Steps between C-alpha positions, in 0.01 A plus 500: 500500500198289605454147368174336611372142493281606207814600310651161579192321363525718189859383462388136527225559245745661261729199529200272440405691184859478379517121552155448351595704194809286450292183532228612256759625255691171514183295448392724212838450335472124527160509329569740214872488434560140404809465289455836329617721788752243610638499146525881497669506838729214397600702193553817704708307754667255260839607630623669815548845348148501349360397838676792666378744233145368547520572874640849437226580247209376710620679813569821309145490361312425822743685729506233769759227545275350769216464250738354241637239739146415611404455135806280448399287799150482351640392162713232666197389702302470175782310334564774243862559601769261612698569816813597303299739280338661805841570657618694195175702491544581871855619426355733238229618741769611745651718227160623383408625845796741495314699236255595773783651702601712201138616455489598868826688453376677186136564585453414868204268442416151371209414278285227655339247269242435775295795366417278203380213720131598524467582128661162431237328717232695311646374175504144639131493604359410153760221479416369848131461410567361154369153422823428313740331742806643324378859534392432857851382584643815345270701724625311806858569398432875466319515834786314669750734337305803625462358852874432510583867440219624724631272775853634461370858505281439806793335677709812457217720629400270787837498676606775742543811284879506516534632149311821579661538843878465446566720802429206729824349373709808581623341824694247289752773412679439829594145387684602183850536646575138595698398191415165340253430783296797376502350151361172631246676723356710218502201267275329756284813528460511120399132500244544779350814346455327164338199668258735677427730207491211247670715238869561441402809301321650801798419722729656240293816527540494880876454460521791257305720743725410792810558291374826350425631850860433593402254775720225356805497275514357149672176607241438772220561246672255264495240779123554533463448125676164536257409777209594275623246244468227764171627643327512162532121467242454777218580255578207272549268796160601643346440157656152491349391833193350335680405178662175389858385555633658179360840597650472850836420341473806272428724800790353698736548206402870499595527866829313448590708196457828686670378819806374310515829309485707816769280659763564234420873492546522878848347461587767241276768649747787545666458157152479341389822675826668394431398138153659508640818656773514231246464217272767647778755552676426170187562292404821681196381694671566833636327806219296665655569843482878448144522635590319822802726547287809433224412749736366768581845643178671391255597774138392481365850436727558200418160354128568541538829311683353202262203485196727492348634180520855626684761292842574651677837486815422695775412243659259747172311550441498125845350449435241771167407341668450162769283661235311693289431190807400299599265783152344497525440125847349523418263789174398331677419172783328689255269678325421172835427334607283795173305479533450123871418495459250785216312329658501153836379636329239715311372196818466292662304783208278600365422152773236464372314806133450404539120498662523843199693633266238354697221665515670842131598522394158369710340773363729774135473391434140404202373307252329730345175388154649523587794272516510123737683269314687227780456250541217255808291573627394159368755252462877492328753276831659409731393217428154364774245454510259204163351412588145595646601837194720563280193457711309754464791746125510444466125567675542836279796587183306416614224736545763775150628414357150555686469832346826622157377394559177694590711803176690452301174506680396820388829657142418392522164681628675814225761463232228490628347826536831683243614756256737320557875551809449718805724450682224313188442285501867395878500439480189281220644287700820456803295397296302247369829357860618469597182319209548262641843409849356457359221282327751270815711481724204420270386221521844337877531541582153367249528214631844397856367516410204278327735255819707482702184434256391229561825310855386430615258233406155628487149368160334460589278798570805718174664389311186601683498834394859569139421410502205743660711772231766458241226548676383818514854639128557433400170660725551807337840549161325482622260773578807713152638428345170613701512825372852564140400420523210748638741765212743438251216537660399832492864611131524406438181699653666808310826457162329456569252785453191282593174667605184317431150622798276577432308181499819289824609663666166426389520134649849465828382654507201265444724198778731625730197525430402140562854375820530702626173352404626154699823549801309637496266202472797262799663669704184453395480136583866433837466679593221259378707206693810614823307553455310172477166682328197349127484576355151498164410355404370847533854639227624266281195564520559876383860451206397286403231753499751784292742293237229449507426873435868581215516245340180628530614861341834410210323328444267797501789748256702289248214496548436872456870578156504334393200704635646828330838446170325423546293815559829691837382636616860448360821355470578132733801550766274657464259208550780245809630683641149536452415131659833396824379661472153343421637152785752515741222594384306196554808279848534648570143392389589147746789488776266614416264214513786249862559605569127473350498149742778396795296627363187332465690173871590516596135555281394208664756269847385606409142411387608152830677428 
């Protein structure tokens, strides 16, 4: 079997399409899903059993546990599933994939959803070119979904064609008589084959072929099936390479879940095999070892005759063919039953340790300071607690929202100082873009949460508190927008090779200092408000004083800029770019004051009561 460099490049391209599909799909989800899809998924996975059933259903529908786990990683990456929820869905996916084995046993083929990929892209084209951003995002999601399945399908076709050439594995038959060492060897072979083929279903088909040819016994084939359960986790881990920390944790939990399951089955391997054999013989399907015993002393010519589709006249050969076919059915069903019973039993054991999995993977894969968690820390879109406690949770979350926005502004300051178009310059701009997306998402999540709370029975004071919190959320999001606009102006400055004078640079830094002080003071004020501490009148006066200072400084710089441009100290284009940064800083200060006004309104109402 020839495998050229061209075939290798095809393999790389297939992997690239797969990863790109996952990325596009994840980004599309973030744009269109919002709280709606997260709410649906949260409802479907509100408890462990529902999470498992969700995984079973999805995998049964799309006939690929690899695709399901990749989708789960994508959902985690988009912040639509928590880590604990993803683990239960993965448990269900492992059970769902056993349905494929039964289909192979019954029909000898597996329907591939990849045939729908191109029609799905055709359906997505009108959405992609739509002027409506919502529809455009739906189009991106559909294209990413299609690319994901096309990538998986191309991966299976781009590897060495082991599936269609099982005879190349016939030499392995000589290693089946080494006891438990053979079990471990074929477990490793099953793992490696699944990693190569990128589909546990395809490897299951290979295993069934080898077993039905009588090359390996039922227990050896079962060991390969265990290896396939480990090998299939590579798909999700590859998908998580470019994903965030939560997605990496979800992929690792999949690997751990399957490895732990295989470990306990290996300890009880012989009793487990004996149980399967007992079930198969008791219910009349047949002994799964009968085929191996039949072919062991059969010569190659006789086996070729009974395997052929030719009409036989010799009664002995006809009897052998019937025994052979019955043996193939029994070993095929036995492997399917082994696969199903293993995964169902493993789920019932491991479902009690979901929190343990979360703890272990969170310990092994730590959150880096430079990375952001997509999930809210204090509130969720699931079941609401009492109205008053929900308001307390929301206040804490809004404070976290401000802290993230402050971090975004700090990145903007670093971005301004960085050498234009350097690697760090590009990384910082990408990070600021990411924070802009997180800021938009947090605004929606907190606002939707507050709207849910407001639907309950609340006191007039609580209703006023929610209205003020909605104002704070809107204004903090506007602060994030201002940070992003400043970053885009700095990026434009680099691309158009605009140079500032030393005086201009010092003015920008001074304005940044004022804004940074303003944000720090706002954080202190909001911390007091969140923790119900006393806020002095001097705190508000200091904020108003700083706001006037920012406004006055902006006005002075605007007048000076006109004079400097007229004096040709720098170009008109440089002056426009420079004033864009100054004006945006002043707007940012206005948004800060809008938050302060909301806090001040609360204090005023408390004094009237």
